[in-house]
Backbone and ligand atoms as CSV (ligand in chain L), in Angstrom:
chain,resi,resn,atom,element,x,y,z
A,1,MET,N,N,107.887,82.984,127.485
A,1,MET,CA,C,107.057,81.901,128.027
A,1,MET,C,C,105.575,82.293,127.959
A,2,LYS,N,N,104.792,81.450,127.290
A,2,LYS,CA,C,103.342,81.684,127.287
A,2,LYS,C,C,102.688,80.625,128.170
A,3,ILE,N,N,101.642,81.036,128.866
A,3,ILE,CA,C,100.977,80.085,129.772
A,3,ILE,C,C,99.477,80.042,129.506
A,4,LEU,N,N,99.007,78.834,129.224
A,4,LEU,CA,C,97.571,78.613,129.133
A,4,LEU,C,C,97.219,77.804,130.376
A,5,LEU,N,N,96.316,78.337,131.157
A,5,LEU,CA,C,95.950,77.649,132.392
A,5,LEU,C,C,94.662,76.871,132.160
A,6,ILE,N,N,94.599,75.652,132.684
A,6,ILE,CA,C,93.372,74.875,132.531
A,6,ILE,C,C,92.896,74.425,133.907
A,7,THR,N,N,91.622,74.681,134.194
A,7,THR,CA,C,91.070,74.290,135.493
A,7,THR,C,C,89.793,73.480,135.265
A,8,GLY,N,N,89.294,72.931,136.346
A,8,GLY,CA,C,88.064,72.148,136.266
A,8,GLY,C,C,88.140,71.022,137.278
A,9,PRO,N,N,87.010,70.382,137.553
A,9,PRO,CA,C,86.985,69.324,138.562
A,9,PRO,C,C,87.776,68.081,138.150
A,10,PRO,N,N,88.096,67.213,139.134
A,10,PRO,CA,C,88.673,65.919,138.786
A,10,PRO,C,C,87.688,65.202,137.861
A,11,TYR,N,N,88.186,64.475,136.911
A,11,TYR,CA,C,87.393,63.688,135.939
A,11,TYR,C,C,86.689,64.564,134.888
A,12,SER,N,N,87.082,65.834,134.814
A,12,SER,CA,C,86.429,66.694,133.819
A,12,SER,C,C,87.052,66.526,132.443
A,13,GLY,N,N,88.121,65.736,132.366
A,13,GLY,CA,C,88.743,65.480,131.071
A,13,GLY,C,C,89.889,66.431,130.764
A,14,LYS,N,N,90.370,67.106,131.795
A,14,LYS,CA,C,91.472,68.054,131.589
A,14,LYS,C,C,92.669,67.394,130.929
A,15,GLY,N,N,93.049,66.229,131.475
A,15,GLY,CA,C,94.237,65.537,130.969
A,15,GLY,C,C,94.120,65.224,129.481
A,16,THR,N,N,92.958,64.669,129.103
A,16,THR,CA,C,92.721,64.321,127.700
A,16,THR,C,C,92.796,65.555,126.811
A,17,GLN,N,N,92.132,66.607,127.226
A,17,GLN,CA,C,92.116,67.821,126.401
A,17,GLN,C,C,93.508,68.438,126.334
A,18,CYS,N,N,94.252,68.321,127.423
A,18,CYS,CA,C,95.605,68.897,127.428
A,18,CYS,C,C,96.501,68.179,126.422
A,19,GLU,N,N,96.342,66.875,126.314
A,19,GLU,CA,C,97.159,66.126,125.342
A,19,GLU,C,C,96.895,66.628,123.932
A,20,LEU,N,N,95.597,66.806,123.626
A,20,LEU,CA,C,95.237,67.286,122.295
A,20,LEU,C,C,95.761,68.695,122.055
A,21,LEU,N,N,95.624,69.527,123.083
A,21,LEU,CA,C,96.090,70.912,122.950
A,21,LEU,C,C,97.599,70.982,122.776
A,22,GLU,N,N,98.261,70.076,123.460
A,22,GLU,CA,C,99.720,70.007,123.372
A,22,GLU,C,C,100.124,69.802,121.903
A,23,ASP,N,N,99.445,68.875,121.246
A,23,ASP,CA,C,99.727,68.613,119.829
A,23,ASP,C,C,99.410,69.807,118.945
A,24,LYS,N,N,98.219,70.361,119.173
A,24,LYS,CA,C,97.763,71.457,118.307
A,24,LYS,C,C,98.586,72.722,118.475
A,25,LEU,N,N,98.872,73.050,119.729
A,25,LEU,CA,C,99.516,74.344,119.994
A,25,LEU,C,C,101.035,74.263,120.032
A,26,GLY,N,N,101.540,73.038,120.254
A,26,GLY,CA,C,102.975,72.890,120.435
A,26,GLY,C,C,103.422,73.380,121.811
A,27,TYR,N,N,102.491,73.458,122.749
A,27,TYR,CA,C,102.846,73.822,124.123
A,27,TYR,C,C,103.170,72.532,124.895
A,28,VAL,N,N,103.913,72.673,125.987
A,28,VAL,CA,C,104.205,71.515,126.823
A,28,VAL,C,C,103.116,71.396,127.903
A,29,HIS,N,N,102.562,70.209,128.046
A,29,HIS,CA,C,101.547,70.010,129.083
A,29,HIS,C,C,102.236,69.752,130.419
A,30,VAL,N,N,101.992,70.620,131.381
A,30,VAL,CA,C,102.572,70.413,132.706
A,30,VAL,C,C,101.431,70.120,133.676
A,31,SER,N,N,101.322,68.843,134.093
A,31,SER,CA,C,100.301,68.461,135.060
A,31,SER,C,C,100.946,68.413,136.441
A,32,VAL,N,N,100.384,69.189,137.344
A,32,VAL,CA,C,100.971,69.250,138.684
A,32,VAL,C,C,100.806,67.905,139.403
A,33,GLY,N,N,99.669,67.246,139.188
A,33,GLY,CA,C,99.448,65.932,139.797
A,33,GLY,C,C,100.458,64.916,139.276
A,34,GLU,N,N,100.703,64.973,137.974
A,34,GLU,CA,C,101.659,64.070,137.332
A,34,GLU,C,C,103.063,64.312,137.897
A,35,ARG,N,N,103.349,65.567,138.096
A,35,ARG,CA,C,104.648,65.961,138.646
A,35,ARG,C,C,104.839,65.340,140.042
A,36,ILE,N,N,103.768,65.402,140.824
A,36,ILE,CA,C,103.806,64.829,142.162
A,36,ILE,C,C,104.059,63.322,142.082
A,37,ARG,N,N,103.365,62.655,141.149
A,37,ARG,CA,C,103.541,61.205,141.019
A,37,ARG,C,C,104.951,60.853,140.548
A,38,THR,N,N,105.535,61.690,139.694
A,38,THR,CA,C,106.902,61.422,139.239
A,38,THR,C,C,107.888,61.579,140.401
A,39,GLU,N,N,107.698,62.634,141.184
A,39,GLU,CA,C,108.604,62.861,142.332
A,39,GLU,C,C,108.506,61.683,143.311
A,40,LYS,N,N,107.290,61.191,143.451
A,40,LYS,CA,C,107.050,60.055,144.354
A,40,LYS,C,C,107.784,58.825,143.815
A,41,ALA,N,N,107.614,58.574,142.522
A,41,ALA,CA,C,108.245,57.398,141.904
A,41,ALA,C,C,109.770,57.495,141.974
A,42,ASN,N,N,110.305,58.723,141.903
A,42,ASN,CA,C,111.753,58.892,141.966
A,42,ASN,C,C,112.274,58.913,143.404
A,43,GLY,N,N,111.337,58.873,144.357
A,43,GLY,CA,C,111.731,58.839,145.762
A,43,GLY,C,C,112.413,60.117,146.235
A,44,THR,N,N,112.063,61.261,145.642
A,44,THR,CA,C,112.669,62.520,146.110
A,44,THR,C,C,112.093,62.878,147.478
A,45,LYS,N,N,112.772,63.800,148.157
A,45,LYS,CA,C,112.330,64.211,149.488
A,45,LYS,C,C,110.904,64.783,149.395
A,46,PHE,N,N,110.695,65.626,148.393
A,46,PHE,CA,C,109.363,66.211,148.195
A,46,PHE,C,C,108.345,65.106,147.914
A,47,GLY,N,N,108.702,64.187,147.013
A,47,GLY,CA,C,107.798,63.100,146.643
A,47,GLY,C,C,107.372,62.275,147.850
A,48,LEU,N,N,108.334,61.983,148.702
A,48,LEU,CA,C,108.006,61.167,149.870
A,48,LEU,C,C,107.146,61.931,150.861
A,49,SER,N,N,107.398,63.240,150.960
A,49,SER,CA,C,106.641,63.981,151.963
A,49,SER,C,C,105.202,64.266,151.526
A,50,VAL,N,N,104.924,64.221,150.214
A,50,VAL,CA,C,103.549,64.526,149.789
A,50,VAL,C,C,102.737,63.271,149.449
A,51,ARG,N,N,103.420,62.153,149.454
A,51,ARG,CA,C,102.825,60.891,149.049
A,51,ARG,C,C,101.485,60.548,149.724
A,52,ASP,N,N,101.459,60.711,151.053
A,52,ASP,CA,C,100.239,60.361,151.783
A,52,ASP,C,C,99.052,61.209,151.337
A,53,TYR,N,N,99.300,62.470,151.133
A,53,TYR,CA,C,98.200,63.354,150.707
A,53,TYR,C,C,97.664,62.879,149.371
A,54,GLU,N,N,98.584,62.661,148.450
A,54,GLU,CA,C,98.184,62.304,147.087
A,54,GLU,C,C,97.407,60.989,147.083
A,55,GLU,N,N,97.911,60.021,147.832
A,55,GLU,CA,C,97.263,58.702,147.802
A,55,GLU,C,C,95.898,58.710,148.479
A,56,ARG,N,N,95.688,59.665,149.401
A,56,ARG,CA,C,94.390,59.739,150.067
A,56,ARG,C,C,93.416,60.656,149.329
A,57,GLY,N,N,93.907,61.285,148.254
A,57,GLY,CA,C,93.057,62.205,147.497
A,57,GLY,C,C,92.947,63.574,148.143
A,58,GLU,N,N,93.788,63.819,149.145
A,58,GLU,CA,C,93.771,65.129,149.817
A,58,GLU,C,C,94.700,66.075,149.069
A,59,LEU,N,N,94.486,67.381,149.214
A,59,LEU,CA,C,95.417,68.321,148.597
A,59,LEU,C,C,96.706,68.369,149.403
A,60,VAL,N,N,97.801,68.526,148.696
A,60,VAL,CA,C,99.081,68.746,149.363
A,60,VAL,C,C,99.008,70.159,149.962
A,61,PRO,N,N,99.502,70.361,151.200
A,61,PRO,CA,C,99.382,71.706,151.798
A,61,PRO,C,C,100.013,72.794,150.922
A,62,ASP,N,N,99.368,73.958,150.922
A,62,ASP,CA,C,99.827,75.070,150.072
A,62,ASP,C,C,101.299,75.399,150.299
A,63,SER,N,N,101.711,75.336,151.560
A,63,SER,CA,C,103.101,75.718,151.879
A,63,SER,C,C,104.105,74.818,151.148
A,64,MET,N,N,103.694,73.595,150.832
A,64,MET,CA,C,104.613,72.673,150.142
A,64,MET,C,C,104.529,72.834,148.632
A,65,MET,N,N,103.504,73.537,148.158
A,65,MET,CA,C,103.286,73.600,146.709
A,65,MET,C,C,103.963,74.778,146.017
A,66,SER,N,N,104.284,75.849,146.777
A,66,SER,CA,C,104.819,77.030,146.075
A,66,SER,C,C,106.183,76.742,145.453
A,67,GLY,N,N,106.980,75.890,146.113
A,67,GLY,CA,C,108.284,75.514,145.559
A,67,GLY,C,C,108.131,74.772,144.239
A,68,VAL,N,N,107.101,73.927,144.156
A,68,VAL,CA,C,106.866,73.150,142.931
A,68,VAL,C,C,106.531,74.097,141.785
A,69,LEU,N,N,105.702,75.085,142.082
A,69,LEU,CA,C,105.319,76.042,141.043
A,69,LEU,C,C,106.547,76.784,140.532
A,70,LEU,N,N,107.378,77.202,141.451
A,70,LEU,CA,C,108.601,77.913,141.061
A,70,LEU,C,C,109.491,77.013,140.201
A,71,ASP,N,N,109.641,75.762,140.613
A,71,ASP,CA,C,110.446,74.804,139.822
A,71,ASP,C,C,109.878,74.673,138.406
A,72,ILE,N,N,108.562,74.539,138.316
A,72,ILE,CA,C,107.914,74.374,137.006
A,72,ILE,C,C,108.214,75.586,136.125
A,73,PHE,N,N,108.092,76.767,136.697
A,73,PHE,CA,C,108.335,77.983,135.925
A,73,PHE,C,C,109.807,78.081,135.514
A,74,THR,N,N,110.700,77.740,136.409
A,74,THR,CA,C,112.129,77.842,136.103
A,74,THR,C,C,112.503,76.855,135.006
A,75,GLU,N,N,112.034,75.620,135.164
A,75,GLU,CA,C,112.388,74.581,134.181
A,75,GLU,C,C,111.843,74.870,132.787
A,76,ASN,N,N,110.717,75.581,132.722
A,76,ASN,CA,C,110.063,75.784,131.423
A,76,ASN,C,C,110.161,77.214,130.922
A,77,LYS,N,N,111.115,77.960,131.447
A,77,LYS,CA,C,111.098,79.394,131.139
A,77,LYS,C,C,111.272,79.723,129.656
A,78,ASP,N,N,111.854,78.798,128.907
A,78,ASP,CA,C,112.007,79.069,127.471
A,78,ASP,C,C,110.932,78.373,126.632
A,79,LYS,N,N,109.908,77.854,127.309
A,79,LYS,CA,C,108.868,77.128,126.566
A,79,LYS,C,C,107.499,77.766,126.790
A,80,ASN,N,N,106.526,77.289,126.033
A,80,ASN,CA,C,105.140,77.669,126.277
A,80,ASN,C,C,104.451,76.472,126.930
A,81,ILE,N,N,103.690,76.743,127.972
A,81,ILE,CA,C,103.122,75.604,128.715
A,81,ILE,C,C,101.600,75.680,128.887
A,82,ILE,N,N,101.026,74.491,129.054
A,82,ILE,CA,C,99.636,74.378,129.491
A,82,ILE,C,C,99.744,73.929,130.947
A,83,LEU,N,N,99.356,74.780,131.847
A,83,LEU,CA,C,99.480,74.449,133.270
A,83,LEU,C,C,98.161,73.855,133.759
A,84,ASP,N,N,98.236,72.624,134.248
A,84,ASP,CA,C,97.044,71.859,134.635
A,84,ASP,C,C,97.188,71.432,136.099
A,85,GLY,N,N,96.259,71.860,136.946
A,85,GLY,CA,C,96.312,71.413,138.346
A,85,GLY,C,C,96.814,72.465,139.311
A,86,PHE,N,N,96.922,73.685,138.867
A,86,PHE,CA,C,97.318,74.772,139.755
A,86,PHE,C,C,96.704,76.046,139.213
A,87,PRO,N,N,96.030,76.855,139.998
A,87,PRO,CA,C,95.788,76.776,141.442
A,87,PRO,C,C,94.586,75.887,141.795
A,88,ARG,N,N,94.663,75.287,142.986
A,88,ARG,CA,C,93.534,74.484,143.477
A,88,ARG,C,C,92.961,75.055,144.765
A,89,THR,N,N,93.560,76.108,145.278
A,89,THR,CA,C,93.036,76.751,146.501
A,89,THR,C,C,93.157,78.263,146.318
A,90,ILE,N,N,92.468,78.994,147.199
A,90,ILE,CA,C,92.537,80.454,147.140
A,90,ILE,C,C,93.977,80.914,147.369
A,91,ALA,N,N,94.656,80.326,148.337
A,91,ALA,CA,C,96.054,80.731,148.604
A,91,ALA,C,C,96.936,80.482,147.386
A,92,GLN,N,N,96.634,79.431,146.624
A,92,GLN,CA,C,97.432,79.147,145.415
A,92,GLN,C,C,97.182,80.179,144.310
A,93,VAL,N,N,95.973,80.759,144.295
A,93,VAL,CA,C,95.706,81.828,143.315
A,93,VAL,C,C,96.638,83.000,143.626
A,94,ASP,N,N,96.724,83.351,144.918
A,94,ASP,CA,C,97.603,84.458,145.312
A,94,ASP,C,C,99.063,84.125,145.013
A,95,ALA,N,N,99.458,82.886,145.306
A,95,ALA,CA,C,100.857,82.491,145.064
A,95,ALA,C,C,101.180,82.588,143.576
A,96,LEU,N,N,100.241,82.148,142.755
A,96,LEU,CA,C,100.450,82.199,141.300
A,96,LEU,C,C,100.560,83.654,140.838
A,97,GLU,N,N,99.652,84.484,141.327
A,97,GLU,CA,C,99.669,85.893,140.913
A,97,GLU,C,C,100.984,86.555,141.312
A,98,GLU,N,N,101.441,86.274,142.529
A,98,GLU,CA,C,102.706,86.864,142.995
A,98,GLU,C,C,103.869,86.428,142.139
A,99,LEU,N,N,103.895,85.139,141.834
A,99,LEU,CA,C,104.993,84.626,141.014
A,99,LEU,C,C,104.968,85.255,139.613
A,100,LEU,N,N,103.777,85.350,139.028
A,100,LEU,CA,C,103.669,85.948,137.688
A,100,LEU,C,C,104.141,87.399,137.713
A,101,ASP,N,N,103.733,88.137,138.762
A,101,ASP,CA,C,104.157,89.544,138.867
A,101,ASP,C,C,105.664,89.632,138.994
A,102,SER,N,N,106.238,88.730,139.791
A,102,SER,CA,C,107.674,88.831,140.056
A,102,SER,C,C,108.512,88.547,138.810
A,103,ILE,N,N,107.977,87.765,137.880
A,103,ILE,CA,C,108.755,87.498,136.665
A,103,ILE,C,C,108.171,88.236,135.456
A,104,ASP,N,N,107.189,89.067,135.733
A,104,ASP,CA,C,106.578,89.905,134.717
A,104,ASP,C,C,106.019,89.102,133.530
A,105,ILE,N,N,105.260,88.089,133.856
A,105,ILE,CA,C,104.620,87.269,132.817
A,105,ILE,C,C,103.107,87.284,133.046
A,106,LYS,N,N,102.364,87.343,131.938
A,106,LYS,CA,C,100.898,87.320,132.066
A,106,LYS,C,C,100.371,85.975,131.595
A,107,LEU,N,N,99.218,85.588,132.136
A,107,LEU,CA,C,98.588,84.363,131.651
A,107,LEU,C,C,97.961,84.666,130.305
A,108,ASP,N,N,98.142,83.783,129.333
A,108,ASP,CA,C,97.552,84.035,128.025
A,108,ASP,C,C,96.062,83.803,128.044
A,109,MET,N,N,95.699,82.704,128.704
A,109,MET,CA,C,94.293,82.357,128.709
A,109,MET,C,C,94.008,81.371,129.847
A,110,ILE,N,N,92.797,81.432,130.382
A,110,ILE,CA,C,92.392,80.446,131.387
A,110,ILE,C,C,91.143,79.743,130.874
A,111,LEU,N,N,91.215,78.426,130.764
A,111,LEU,CA,C,90.054,77.638,130.365
A,111,LEU,C,C,89.551,76.895,131.592
A,112,ASN,N,N,88.254,76.940,131.799
A,112,ASN,CA,C,87.660,76.213,132.930
A,112,ASN,C,C,86.647,75.216,132.380
A,113,ILE,N,N,86.947,73.930,132.528
A,113,ILE,CA,C,86.049,72.901,131.994
A,113,ILE,C,C,84.984,72.569,133.033
A,114,GLU,N,N,83.728,72.684,132.615
A,114,GLU,CA,C,82.634,72.455,133.562
A,114,GLU,C,C,81.881,71.168,133.246
A,115,VAL,N,N,81.708,70.343,134.283
A,115,VAL,CA,C,80.948,69.096,134.141
A,115,VAL,C,C,80.105,68.931,135.415
A,116,PRO,N,N,78.799,68.662,135.300
A,116,PRO,CA,C,77.976,68.507,136.502
A,116,PRO,C,C,78.372,67.277,137.335
A,117,SER,N,N,78.131,67.374,138.653
A,117,SER,CA,C,78.559,66.314,139.580
A,117,SER,C,C,78.139,64.892,139.223
A,118,PRO,N,N,76.855,64.622,138.861
A,118,PRO,CA,C,76.484,63.221,138.588
A,118,PRO,C,C,77.344,62.614,137.475
A,119,GLU,N,N,77.662,63.422,136.484
A,119,GLU,CA,C,78.498,62.942,135.378
A,119,GLU,C,C,79.932,62.698,135.872
A,120,LEU,N,N,80.410,63.531,136.779
A,120,LEU,CA,C,81.766,63.345,137.314
A,120,LEU,C,C,81.852,62.015,138.065
A,121,ILE,N,N,80.802,61.717,138.827
A,121,ILE,CA,C,80.785,60.472,139.603
A,121,ILE,C,C,80.783,59.274,138.662
A,122,ARG,N,N,80.018,59.379,137.597
A,122,ARG,CA,C,79.957,58.303,136.609
A,122,ARG,C,C,81.344,58.080,135.986
A,123,ARG,N,N,81.997,59.172,135.645
A,123,ARG,CA,C,83.326,59.046,135.025
A,123,ARG,C,C,84.358,58.504,136.014
A,124,ALA,N,N,84.197,58.897,137.278
A,124,ALA,CA,C,85.143,58.433,138.305
A,124,ALA,C,C,85.079,56.913,138.427
A,125,LYS,N,N,83.855,56.389,138.379
A,125,LYS,CA,C,83.666,54.931,138.492
A,125,LYS,C,C,84.347,54.226,137.330
A,126,LYS,N,N,84.203,54.807,136.164
A,126,LYS,CA,C,84.800,54.221,134.975
A,126,LYS,C,C,86.324,54.222,135.095
A,127,ARG,N,N,86.856,55.334,135.590
A,127,ARG,CA,C,88.311,55.435,135.702
A,127,ARG,C,C,88.845,54.409,136.709
A,128,ALA,N,N,88.079,54.162,137.758
A,128,ALA,CA,C,88.517,53.200,138.781
A,128,ALA,C,C,88.748,51.832,138.170
A,129,GLU,N,N,87.994,51.525,137.111
A,129,GLU,CA,C,88.116,50.192,136.492
A,129,GLU,C,C,89.375,50.058,135.643
A,130,THR,N,N,89.901,51.168,135.149
A,130,THR,CA,C,91.000,51.070,134.186
A,130,THR,C,C,92.339,51.628,134.676
A,131,SER,N,N,92.315,52.435,135.720
A,131,SER,CA,C,93.553,53.136,136.094
A,131,SER,C,C,94.444,52.320,137.033
A,132,ASP,N,N,95.767,52.577,136.999
A,132,ASP,CA,C,96.646,51.925,138.001
A,132,ASP,C,C,96.983,52.896,139.124
A,133,ARG,N,N,96.437,54.093,139.052
A,133,ARG,CA,C,96.758,55.050,140.103
A,133,ARG,C,C,96.148,54.630,141.430
A,134,LYS,N,N,96.940,54.719,142.503
A,134,LYS,CA,C,96.456,54.323,143.826
A,134,LYS,C,C,95.216,55.110,144.226
A,135,ASP,N,N,95.236,56.431,143.909
A,135,ASP,CA,C,94.112,57.265,144.318
A,135,ASP,C,C,92.877,57.040,143.449
A,136,ASP,N,N,92.966,56.137,142.462
A,136,ASP,CA,C,91.821,55.855,141.604
A,136,ASP,C,C,91.085,54.577,142.000
A,137,LYS,N,N,91.681,53.787,142.874
A,137,LYS,CA,C,91.138,52.452,143.144
A,137,LYS,C,C,89.970,52.440,144.135
A,138,ASP,N,N,89.996,53.386,145.055
A,138,ASP,CA,C,89.055,53.340,146.159
A,138,ASP,C,C,87.913,54.354,145.937
A,139,PRO,N,N,86.648,53.890,145.883
A,139,PRO,CA,C,85.532,54.815,145.634
A,139,PRO,C,C,85.448,55.949,146.658
A,140,ARG,N,N,85.879,55.661,147.898
A,140,ARG,CA,C,85.805,56.728,148.916
A,140,ARG,C,C,86.727,57.880,148.554
A,141,ILE,N,N,87.844,57.516,147.905
A,141,ILE,CA,C,88.805,58.562,147.514
A,141,ILE,C,C,88.243,59.409,146.373
A,142,HIS,N,N,87.540,58.764,145.464
A,142,HIS,CA,C,86.908,59.535,144.392
A,142,HIS,C,C,85.960,60.569,144.979
A,143,PHE,N,N,85.169,60.085,145.942
A,143,PHE,CA,C,84.183,60.945,146.557
A,143,PHE,C,C,84.881,62.101,147.273
A,144,ARG,N,N,85.939,61.760,147.976
A,144,ARG,CA,C,86.700,62.768,148.723
A,144,ARG,C,C,87.288,63.830,147.783
A,145,ARG,N,N,87.798,63.376,146.644
A,145,ARG,CA,C,88.397,64.336,145.720
A,145,ARG,C,C,87.347,65.295,145.161
A,146,LEU,N,N,86.156,64.757,144.917
A,146,LEU,CA,C,85.091,65.632,144.403
A,146,LEU,C,C,84.640,66.611,145.501
A,147,GLU,N,N,84.623,66.098,146.739
A,147,GLU,CA,C,84.234,66.936,147.872
A,147,GLU,C,C,85.243,68.087,148.058
A,148,ILE,N,N,86.526,67.737,147.944
A,148,ILE,CA,C,87.568,68.761,148.086
A,148,ILE,C,C,87.471,69.779,146.961
A,149,PHE,N,N,87.123,69.303,145.785
A,149,PHE,CA,C,86.959,70.245,144.678
A,149,PHE,C,C,85.887,71.272,145.052
A,150,GLU,N,N,84.739,70.778,145.538
A,150,GLU,CA,C,83.644,71.704,145.874
A,150,GLU,C,C,84.039,72.650,146.997
A,151,GLU,N,N,84.711,72.090,148.023
A,151,GLU,CA,C,85.038,72.899,149.204
A,151,GLU,C,C,86.136,73.912,148.945
A,152,ARG,N,N,87.160,73.485,148.205
A,152,ARG,CA,C,88.354,74.331,148.109
A,152,ARG,C,C,88.658,74.855,146.720
A,153,THR,N,N,88.446,74.035,145.698
A,153,THR,CA,C,88.865,74.487,144.367
A,153,THR,C,C,87.796,75.335,143.689
A,154,ARG,N,N,86.534,74.980,143.868
A,154,ARG,CA,C,85.504,75.812,143.223
A,154,ARG,C,C,85.600,77.271,143.698
A,155,PRO,N,N,85.716,77.496,145.037
A,155,PRO,CA,C,85.886,78.904,145.461
A,155,PRO,C,C,87.163,79.538,144.893
A,156,ALA,N,N,88.202,78.723,144.712
A,156,ALA,CA,C,89.447,79.268,144.148
A,156,ALA,C,C,89.238,79.701,142.699
A,157,ILE,N,N,88.407,78.932,141.955
A,157,ILE,CA,C,88.138,79.309,140.561
A,157,ILE,C,C,87.340,80.621,140.533
A,158,GLU,N,N,86.403,80.741,141.471
A,158,GLU,CA,C,85.632,81.997,141.538
A,158,GLU,C,C,86.562,83.169,141.852
A,159,TYR,N,N,87.487,82.944,142.742
A,159,TYR,CA,C,88.459,83.988,143.112
A,159,TYR,C,C,89.348,84.330,141.908
A,160,LEU,N,N,89.719,83.316,141.180
A,160,LEU,CA,C,90.531,83.492,139.969
A,160,LEU,C,C,89.789,84.404,138.979
A,161,ARG,N,N,88.474,84.183,138.887
A,161,ARG,CA,C,87.633,84.981,137.996
A,161,ARG,C,C,87.648,86.458,138.355
A,162,SER,N,N,87.829,86.727,139.674
A,162,SER,CA,C,87.821,88.131,140.093
A,162,SER,C,C,89.117,88.832,139.690
A,163,LYS,N,N,90.123,88.057,139.326
A,163,LYS,CA,C,91.426,88.645,138.980
A,163,LYS,C,C,91.759,88.553,137.505
A,164,PHE,N,N,91.308,87.485,136.850
A,164,PHE,CA,C,91.662,87.239,135.457
A,164,PHE,C,C,90.397,86.888,134.676
A,165,GLU,N,N,90.518,86.895,133.353
A,165,GLU,CA,C,89.384,86.462,132.547
A,165,GLU,C,C,89.411,84.935,132.458
A,166,VAL,N,N,88.289,84.306,132.765
A,166,VAL,CA,C,88.212,82.849,132.712
A,166,VAL,C,C,87.191,82.452,131.641
A,167,THR,N,N,87.581,81.585,130.731
A,167,THR,CA,C,86.678,81.128,129.671
A,167,THR,C,C,86.118,79.759,130.042
A,168,ASP,N,N,84.798,79.679,130.206
A,168,ASP,CA,C,84.175,78.401,130.578
A,168,ASP,C,C,83.939,77.536,129.345
A,169,ILE,N,N,84.174,76.247,129.511
A,169,ILE,CA,C,83.954,75.288,128.433
A,169,ILE,C,C,83.022,74.203,128.959
A,170,ASP,N,N,81.984,73.886,128.197
A,170,ASP,CA,C,81.088,72.796,128.586
A,170,ASP,C,C,81.819,71.470,128.342
A,171,GLY,N,N,82.116,70.760,129.430
A,171,GLY,CA,C,82.921,69.537,129.336
A,171,GLY,C,C,82.093,68.269,129.182
A,172,THR,N,N,80.766,68.409,128.939
A,172,THR,CA,C,79.946,67.209,128.753
A,172,THR,C,C,79.981,66.801,127.276
A,173,GLY,N,N,79.585,65.561,127.015
A,173,GLY,CA,C,79.581,65.095,125.620
A,173,GLY,C,C,80.897,64.427,125.271
A,174,THR,N,N,81.099,64.196,123.995
A,174,THR,CA,C,82.292,63.437,123.592
A,174,THR,C,C,83.553,64.301,123.704
A,175,LYS,N,N,84.683,63.593,123.730
A,175,LYS,CA,C,85.983,64.275,123.783
A,175,LYS,C,C,86.106,65.235,122.608
A,176,GLU,N,N,85.673,64.732,121.446
A,176,GLU,CA,C,85.813,65.537,120.218
A,176,GLU,C,C,84.983,66.816,120.307
A,177,LYS,N,N,83.788,66.657,120.885
A,177,LYS,CA,C,82.915,67.838,120.994
A,177,LYS,C,C,83.595,68.895,121.871
A,178,VAL,N,N,84.155,68.431,122.985
A,178,VAL,CA,C,84.815,69.365,123.910
A,178,VAL,C,C,86.037,69.986,123.228
A,179,THR,N,N,86.797,69.157,122.511
A,179,THR,CA,C,87.972,69.698,121.803
A,179,THR,C,C,87.552,70.788,120.827
A,180,ASN,N,N,86.447,70.534,120.111
A,180,ASN,CA,C,85.998,71.535,119.147
A,180,ASN,C,C,85.597,72.844,119.818
A,181,LEU,N,N,84.950,72.712,120.985
A,181,LEU,CA,C,84.571,73.930,121.719
A,181,LEU,C,C,85.820,74.711,122.113
A,182,ILE,N,N,86.826,73.984,122.568
A,182,ILE,CA,C,88.071,74.647,122.979
A,182,ILE,C,C,88.737,75.305,121.773
A,183,LYS,N,N,88.767,74.568,120.678
A,183,LYS,CA,C,89.393,75.112,119.468
A,183,LYS,C,C,88.739,76.419,119.050
A,184,GLU,N,N,87.387,76.437,119.137
A,184,GLU,CA,C,86.672,77.670,118.770
A,184,GLU,C,C,87.092,78.828,119.663
A,185,LYS,N,N,87.187,78.523,120.960
A,185,LYS,CA,C,87.487,79.601,121.922
A,185,LYS,C,C,88.904,80.120,121.767
A,186,ILE,N,N,89.823,79.247,121.369
A,186,ILE,CA,C,91.190,79.752,121.278
A,186,ILE,C,C,91.627,79.963,119.819
A,187,ASN,N,N,90.633,79.953,118.921
A,187,ASN,CA,C,90.899,80.234,117.504
A,187,ASN,C,C,91.962,79.346,116.875
A,188,LEU,N,N,91.788,78.045,117.037
A,188,LEU,CA,C,92.772,77.135,116.429
A,188,LEU,C,C,92.321,76.726,115.036
L,1,ADP,P1,P,93.232,64.929,138.355
L,1,ADP,O1,O,93.810,65.463,137.079
L,1,ADP,O2,O,92.773,63.537,138.265
L,1,ADP,O3,O,92.222,65.852,138.929
L,1,ADP,P2,P,95.839,65.293,139.432
L,1,ADP,O4,O,96.599,64.223,138.764
L,1,ADP,O5,O,95.928,66.684,138.889
L,1,ADP,O6,O,94.338,64.877,139.463
L,1,ADP,O7,O,96.226,65.382,140.976
L,1,ADP,C1,C,96.376,64.235,141.784
L,1,ADP,C2,C,96.678,64.622,143.226
L,1,ADP,O8,O,97.866,65.451,143.285
L,1,ADP,C3,C,95.630,65.467,143.939
L,1,ADP,O9,O,94.596,64.686,144.450
L,1,ADP,C4,C,96.479,66.118,145.049
L,1,ADP,O10,O,96.784,65.211,146.082
L,1,ADP,C5,C,97.761,66.419,144.345
L,1,ADP,N1,N,97.777,67.779,143.757
L,1,ADP,C6,C,97.799,68.079,142.430
L,1,ADP,N2,N,97.812,69.405,142.239
L,1,ADP,C7,C,97.792,69.960,143.467
L,1,ADP,C8,C,97.803,71.307,143.953
L,1,ADP,N3,N,97.817,72.366,143.123
L,1,ADP,N4,N,97.785,71.513,145.282
L,1,ADP,C9,C,97.773,70.498,146.123
L,1,ADP,N5,N,97.766,69.206,145.758
L,1,ADP,C10,C,97.773,68.941,144.449
């Protein structure tokens, strides 16, 4: 199992870049947010219990997330994956490291897509116009998600940097430009 981890703020284009990478690398894109929405749609116990957090743009508590990570790793143990949406907190960095140690797997690469806040807000507004996601409809939720990123995920990325090598990617400009930057960094 090879793992490419992708981090960055909401609206940084992670999802779009992951789709392209999935094609190029032949890795499976595993989005933790998407996973949550699928569990919700299937009405699983986990899906129902995390629904309120997701719809309000709040993070699901760490204690509820470690099981999901384990499930993802177990289900994909014979595949190579692009993991998108984990870790989002400092505690999740530790949980990820512990899990990797316990199964003796190393991260192949960590990409961190960087986009300045004003641009993120602009993109969030655009997404609100086109998305059917509940957490995309309300501008207050967009703001909240960006706030949570600054409060909880940015420090987690810094913490991640203290443990692993993180490759920063400038996420501004066109999708193609960002894809090309990523391709250069991972020698595609
Ligand atoms: P985006 O890609 O737009 O940033 P996601 O689809 O990855 O958002 O995530 C949507 C929601 O799922 C988050 O707002 C949060 O409620 C929940 N979520 C996703 N990943 C995590 C995580 N690692 N820890 C806690 N909650 C998470």
